[in-house]
N, C-alpha and C positions, 0 to 999 in steps of 0.2 A: 477210399479204403479205411477201415476201422481196425485198430489194434486193441486187443484185450488180453489180459493176463489173469489166469485163475490160479489159485493156490489151494492145495489139499494136504492136510495132515494125514499121513499114513502110519498107523500103528500096527506093527507086525508081531503076532503071537505064535507060540508053538502050542499044538494041541496034545491031548493025551495020546492020540494015535500017531504022533510024530510028524504031523503035517504043519505047514505054516498057513496062517489065516491073517488077512489084512482087514483092519477096520479103518475106513476113510472118513474124514470130516472135512467138508468144504469150508473155505474161507476162515481158517483159524486166525486168531488175533495176531497182530504184528509182533508183539513183544513176548510171545510164548517162549518159555524156557524148557530146556531138557528136563529139569527137576520137576516142573509142573506136569509134563507129559508122562514121566515115569511114575509119578504119584497116581495119576489117572489110570494108567495101565495096570498098576498093582491093585488098585481098587476094583477094576473090572475083573481081574482074576480072583481076588478074594471074595467078591460078592457073586461070582459065577453068573455074570449078567448075560453072557452069550453061550449058546451051545451049538456045536457043529456036528456034522455026520462023522467026523473023525475024533470026537470026544470033546471034553471041556478044554478051555484055554488054561494052560498050566504054567507058561513062562513067557517072559518078554524077550523078543528077538531084537527088534530095532524100531526106531521111529525116525521119520523124515518128513520134510515138507517138499512136495513136488510142485513145481511151477510150470504152467503150460502157457505159452504165448501163442495167440491165434491172430492171424492177419487175414481179414476177409478180402477176397479179390473182387474188384468192381467190374 
């Protein structure tokens, strides 16, 4: 059996249409800080990098790192 763990940074935004959109980044660096993530999220909003069917990204909702442990069965 092999065990693996994956990490994903999830940045959640509110759109102009009132919906939430998640932008996920695999394998974020280990020493990532909330301040760094907030700066990136604000930059994404300010530069209007992404567009969605429910409008532009207009505000930050939350950010989190999700860890998934996988154990393969032999």
